[in-house]
N, C-alpha and C positions, 0 to 999 in steps of 0.2 A: 567098647567099654570104654566106662568115665574113668579115666586115672587121676582126673584133679582129686586130691584130697582137701580136708578141709583149710587147712594151713596156706593154701595156694594163695598169694593176693590177688586181687579183682587189677584187673587192667582197665583205668578209667581216663577220661581225658582230663586236661589241667584244671578246664572250669568246675568239674565234677568234684576233683580233688579237694580243690578252693575250697568248695560247702565244706567238705566232709572235715576239712581241717577246721573250721569255723565252728562246726557243730562240736568235735572234740574240746574245743576249746569252751565249750556252751555260752557261744555268742547267741543272744536270744533277740537283738533288734541290730540292724545296721540302716544308714541312711546313706543313698546316693542318688545317682543322678546317671542316664544310660548315656551311651554313645559307640560310636563304630568299632572303638579298639576294646570295646568290658562286655561286647555281644552275647558271647558264648559262654560269659558270667553268668549273664544276666538269664539264658536260657537255664542254665542249671539251676539257680534261683528258683525260676519258673516249675522245675521238675519236685520240689522239696516245701516243706511245709511247718518245720521247725523253728527258722530264722524267720523275723517278719523285718522285708525290707520298706523305709519311708521312702517316698520320692519326693523328696524337697524341689523347691523352685532355683533353687542356685546353689552351686557347689562348694560356696563358703560356708552356706547353711547347714549343709550335712555335715562337715566336720563339728562347726561350734555344738549340733543338737550331739554329736556323738560325744565331744566334749562335754556339754552340761549334763550328759547321762553318766560319763566316767566319773564326775565332781561328785553326785549327787551319791551314787552306788558305790565308787571305790574299783568297778569291775575297769575292765578296758573297753573302751570305746571303740566301734568300728564304721569306719566311712570305706565308699566304693564308688571312685571318678572314673572318667574316661582320659585319653591320654592329650597337650596340647592343653586348649584354652580349661579345661575341667582339671587341671592339675594347676595351671596358672589363677584360676579362680580362687582352688584350695587352698593356695598358700597362707592367707592371712588365716584361717582357722588353723592351720597347722604351726604359726610363728605364734600364735595365741596360746596352742597347749604346750607348745616349746617354755615357752616363756613361764608358765605357772608349775609346769612338771605333773602335766597330766597324762596318764598313760592312754595310750590308743595307736590303734592299727591302721592304716590310710593305705587302703587299696588301688593302686591306682591304675590304668591299661596305658598299652605303648604301644607303638605301630609295630611290625612283624620283625624280628630280629635281623630279617637279610635285610630293611630299609633303615634300620635306626643309622643317623649320622648322614642319610641321605636328602635332610628336610623332606622329607613325606609328607601329607595330607595330615593335618594336627600331629605333628610329630613337638616335642621340646625334651630338653634334657631333662630329665624329673630329677634322676640322682645329682645332679650338677646345682640345678636349682634349688631344691631342697635340704641341702647337703650344711647350711649352717643353720637350718632351723627344726633338725630333726634331731634326736638322741640317736637314730643310726637310719640308714637305709641301705635297697636290694635293689638289684637288677637281675630278676631269675632269667639267664639264658638259656635252662634245660628244663624242661617239664619235669627232667629225675630230680630235681633239686626243689621243687616249691615246695611239697611237706615240709620238709626239713627247716627251710627259711621260713615256713609261716611258724612254724613251733619255735625259732629263735625270735621272732618276731615279738611274739607275745611275750617271749622270756624277760627279751630287752625291756619291752615297752613296762612292764608290771614292777620290775625288779630294781632294787639299788635306787638313784633317784628316779622316778620314773619318768615317763616322755614319749611322743608322739614318734614311730617306727614306720618309715612308707615302704612299701613292698610293689615295686615297679613290675608288671606281668605283661611282657610282651604277648600280641594277638596270637600268634602262631604256639608260643608256651600253654593260650588258655585251650587250645586246640588238640594239639599233640596228645599221646598217651601212653600211660607206663604204670608199672605196678606200684598200687596204692600201699602205703603204710605208714600210719602216724605214730612220729617217736615216743617214747612214754617221756623219757627225759632228756635233756638235750646238755651237752660240755662245749665250753667255746674257753678255750686256754684265756684269752684275751681278757675276757668280761669275768671276772668274780666279786660281786661287791660284797665288801665285809658289812656284818652284821652286829657281832658283836664286838664294842668298845674295849677299849685296853684296859684290863681291870686298874695299871697302876695310875692311870688318867683320871680315871673315875676315883682311885681312894684320893688323890691332890683337889677333883673336884669338892669332895664330900666335906674336905678342912676348910678350904675357904668360903663353901656356904654355910657352914656351922659356924665360921669365925668371923663372920660379915656382919658389920654396925648396921649398914645402909645396904641391904641387899632386896633386890629385882630379878623377877622371873621373866624375860621378854621372848613371847612365843611366836610361832609363825606359821605358814602352811605345811611348812614339815610334818609338825602333830597331826593334822586332819591328811596328810596323805598315807602317815604310817597307821592310821587308826590308834592314836594313842593319846586320846582325850582323855580315858579314864584313868590311865599310869598320869598323866600330869595333874589330873584334880587331885591322886592322892597323893604326890607329892606337894601340891599346893595346900592340901587339909594339914598334911603332917608338919608343915614349915610356919605356916601364916603368914608368908612374907608375901608383900604387893607384886601382884601380874599385871602384864599388860598382852595385847596380841599386835600383830599388824594386820592388814586389810585382808590377806590369805587367811590369817588363823583364827579369825572372829568366829567364837562359837565351841571353839576347844576347851576353852573355860568359861563355863555360864557367865552371861552379862549380868545374872543376877547375884552373884559370887559376892562377898564383902570385899575379899580381895583385889578383886579387878578395877581396876584404874581405868577403864577405856582403853580405845586404838591408840595408838602411838604414831606419832610422825607429822608429814605435812599439815594433813588437816587433824592432828592427833588430839588428844583433851587437855588441857595446861596441866594439869595433876600428871598425867602420863608422861609427859616431855620432860616435866621439871624432874620429876625420878630417876628418869633416866640420864638426864644428865648429872646428877648429883649423886648418885647409886654408887656405893664402894665396891660392889662385890655385883657384875650381871651375868647371870645364866640365860644364855639364848637358846633356846631350842627351836628347833627347825627353822631357823629364820638367816637372812643373810646381810643386815646390816645396809639395804639398798638407798640410796638416794635419797628417795622418799619417806623414809624411815629416820634417818640419823642427820640428814642434811649434809652440812659440810664437816669431813672429816676432821679437819684439820680443828675445828671447832670445838668437835667431839671428843677430841685428843687433849684438848687442856686441862680435865680434871684427870687426876690420876684413880684409878678403877682397874680390878682385875677382871678380867673375861674368860666364861668358860663357855667354850660353844660345840655343840652336839649339832653335826650335820652326818649326813648318810654322804654326802658330796665333799670329798675332800678339796675340789677346787673353791667351794664357797667361803671355808676357813680362811681367817687371813685377808682377806681379798680386800676389801678396803679399810678392815679396822686390825689393828693386829693384838692378836689373840693369845691370853696366857696358856690356859687350857685347853686345848682342841681335842676333843671325844669322836673320832669318824666310826659311826656306826647309825644302825637302823634305830630310830628316835625311841621305839618302844619296848625295844631291847636295851637300850642304855638307861631310860627312865627307871625300867624295874629294878636292874642293877644299884643303880643310886639309890631307888627307894631302901633297898635290903641294906644297902652299907651305913645309909643315915640310921635306920632303924638299930643297926648293930653297934652303932659308935658310943660311946660313952660321951663324946663333947655336947655338951648344949649351948644353941644359941644363946646372944647375951638380950634378957627379958630385958631390961632397962632399954637400951640400946635400940631395940628393937622399938617400944614402947615411945623414944623420944622421935623415931621417925616415921611412926605413924600420925604423931603429930603433929610432924611437919608435914607431912601430904594431907592432912586434915587442914592447914592453914592453904596449902593449894588449891584445894576442891572446895573452898569457901568463894575462890575465884567466880564459880558458876560458868562456866568458859562454853558453856552449848545453848545460854538463856539465848531466847529470841525474841523481838517484839512482835506480841501478838496483833492480829486485824480482825475486825467482823466484816471489814470491807473487801478484803483481798485476800487471796488464799496462800498460805505461808507453803513453801514444801514441807519446811518441817511437821508442820500441824498434819499433813499429808499420812507422812511415816507414821507419826505419834498414835494418829487414828487407826490406820494398818494394825501397827503394832498389840494397841488395845485391844480392837477386834477379833484378833490371831489369837491373843493370848491362849497358851495352854492347847492348841489344836496342831496337830498333822501341817507343815505349813513350810514351804521354802520359798525364797525371795530370788529372784535373779535381776542383775539390773544392766543397763549398758554403763557408757563412762561417761564421766563430767559430772557437773555438781550434784544432779538426782542423786548416782553413786554413791558421793562421801552421805550427802543428807541421809538415804538409807543405812549406811556402816555406821553414823553417828546415831541415830535415833530409833533403828529397830534395836532391839536387847536379841541378840540371837543367845539362845541357852544350851544348844545343841552344836554338835560340826557339822557338814555338810549339808546345812539348811540356807547359807548364805553364798550363791553362785554369781560370782562375776571376774570380768576380767584384771586381774592386777598387775602382772609384769607388762605385757603390750600394751594395752588399754586400750583395748578393740572398740569403736562403737559398732553397733548393730550384732552384737552377742546376746544380748538379753531374750530375745524373743525365740529362735532357736535353741539356745539354753534352755526354756521354760517348754519348751516343745518335746525335747528330750529325755525333761526330768519328770512332764506329765507321762509321758507312755513308759517310764520305769515306777511310778507313783502314781497310779492312776486314783486311789482315793485320797490322795493329799490335796491341799489347796496350793496350785504356783500365780505366785502373783511377777509379774515383770516389770518391775521398776526402771522407766526411760524418760527419755526426753523427745521433745519432737523433732531435734534434729538427728538424735540417734536410731529415732524407731523405724526412719526412712532408710537407713542403710541396708535391712533385710524383712521391709514391710512386707514383701511379697511372701513371705512364710506363710500371714494368714490365711491363704489357701490351702498350705499343705494343714495347719491346726483344721480347718473344716473337714480336709479329707481323711484324717486320720483322728478325728474328733479328740482332740489332743486342747481339753478345754481348760485353755489358760485365764488369768485376768492382765488383762494390760494397764499398768496407772501411768501415762504420759504426763509428766508436770511441765505443762507446755509454758514456757514463758515467752516464747517467740525470740528466743537468742541461743547461742552456742554458749550456756551458762557458761561455762568455766572460762573457756575462752574472753568473754565479755567481762566477767571478771579479773583477767590477768589483764586485757587490754586496760580497764579504770584503774589498779594499781599498778601498772608498769610503763604503759604505754601513753600516759597524758587522757585518757576518756576517749581516745581516739579508735571506735569501735567498726575497725576493718573488715568488711565479711562476715560479720557474727551476729549479724539482724537476721530473721528469716521472713521473708517480704512477702511470698507467696505459697503460704500455708496450704494443705488440703482441708476439705471440709471431713475430719477425721471420724464423725459420726456418718458419715454417708458414705468414706471409704470403707468403713469395719460392714455396714452395711452391705455395701456391695460385693463383699468376701463370704456374705451369707453369716455375720457376727450380729452381735450385739454393740451398738454404738451409745455412749452417754456423755454430754457436754456439760461439765460442773463447773459453774463461775463463781457462786458464793460460798464461804466457809461453812455455812450453815447448812448446806447439800453434801458435804461431803462425807458425811458418816450414813445417811441414809442411802449414798450412791454405792457408798462400799458395802454396806449390808444386803445390798439389790445384789450386787454383783456376786458375791459369795454365795448369795440363796441360789443364782443361778447355775446349779451344780456343773449341768455339761453341756454349757454355751460358753465360748468364748466370749468374754467381755471386753471392750475397748472403753476406759475412761479417758476423755481429754478433759484434763485438770489445768482448769485455767490459773497460772501461780504467778507469785510477783515478780515482774520482771529485772527489779532494783536487786532482787535477794541477792546474797553472797555467803560462801562457805566458810566459816569462821570455829575456831583459831586458823591461824594460815601461817605456815612457814614458806617466806618467800627463796626463790631459788637461789642457791648460794650460800642460805644464813646457817647460823646454827639451831639448832632443835630447840633451844630452849628462848630464842629471839624469835617470839611468836606475834603475830598480830590478831590481839582479841576482837576484833570489829572497827566499826567506821571510823570511832573515835583514837583509834591507832593511828589512823592515814593523815 
């Protein structure tokens, strides 16, 4: 006689439990690379068909691809790597996601629990190694704890200030069996992020905002992470105040919006930086006043101004710059409350002061700080980005970048009108992310055009992923602005090191066209400005092919404006004439 009732939980091994947990979290894609410690997990993946696993060519790319997917969709990215070198290869990807607050769960294999600490084959202390670069990490020692641990991991990754969470699963835990049930909710006494902003603080903020004579709205990646672009735009429309974004915040306010002064910071526009230095009230929304944005804090503090800072993470407030009105809470919730209170307030901004402020900003804009010398003989990198922007205007388009001059040219010259369309490594500045990011996005957004703007230095950091693009038919377009230099390093060496170009010249580059073809893709060499548009049109037309464009750009071109390290935000070099 069958005594089991429908409520009797199934008894499953740890690997099947892991897969069931991922399915319960709605995971559609994961990126990984197998190895001894995770073979039971791979066996469980083989027996299901709701999660697509993407086999990358290097674990760093697995984490980057999951990260790019998370940035473009807002969902938690998932990666799976084996123990030892699998983990250490993944570290750069984990640190990249951590610095930019990206929600991710990285599952790592570990040697069997009895072997931990005995220097077993492919063993490393995953919890110890990743501790400084994760939001949290877990070592699961008992299969009975696996399901609740995964529930906690996803909860921690996506709530509060998001971030990567590592779950380390020993091989015996993935084999052992237990009764499976997945908790609906999870309570963690030590982790309760605040969502609602303090009403009194918001009231103070409203008074300052409406009393400002030289106001400025400064926004960062937190707006995008909180899906708060609609609220931000409503606030800006309501007030008509000038706005700016950090590198990570681009797209939260449409680049075409008349209030938008461009990106601020080290390579920000003259008008964005001068406005920041001269404002009397700054409303900082999901941004952290980091070194690349406000330069030298002492210089920044010379001007009397009131600062309102909205951030989900209390540790980011007053870390580098003293803040007058801190508001801890979810950006979306706080902006909704702020808008409601502004609408209710009888106080109104001074229209004369605002008009005078806009006049002053208009004077700064006349500097035309992004102007560059065009050429009919040599391809200017700015021209490539401008052409790409023109050809993709109004289309469903994502742009990833690696790190260096090409990244700054993309940020300066591509006008992002929507959030989550500009995907790059801001905090850690990781070369090699561009191609894996693009792969992750293309899987999530198969009908969109995905462009990876890179350089001949960065692309070689993860170029093996061209193989993954072929296997999974993620047809991305790689725009390599090939100037035969590590461009940003060369620029610094020119400005600060007496033009001593120590190891910044690329002397033995591959034939990228042949290399792309060897990987099964389309390769194009573009050497003349007149060929740029035609090549880009052709690449866009090849919908189902990965295309690698080796674009030979001016090796002497620099990114202007530029604030040198240790300088104040308004102490900008606007071009070679300032040297």
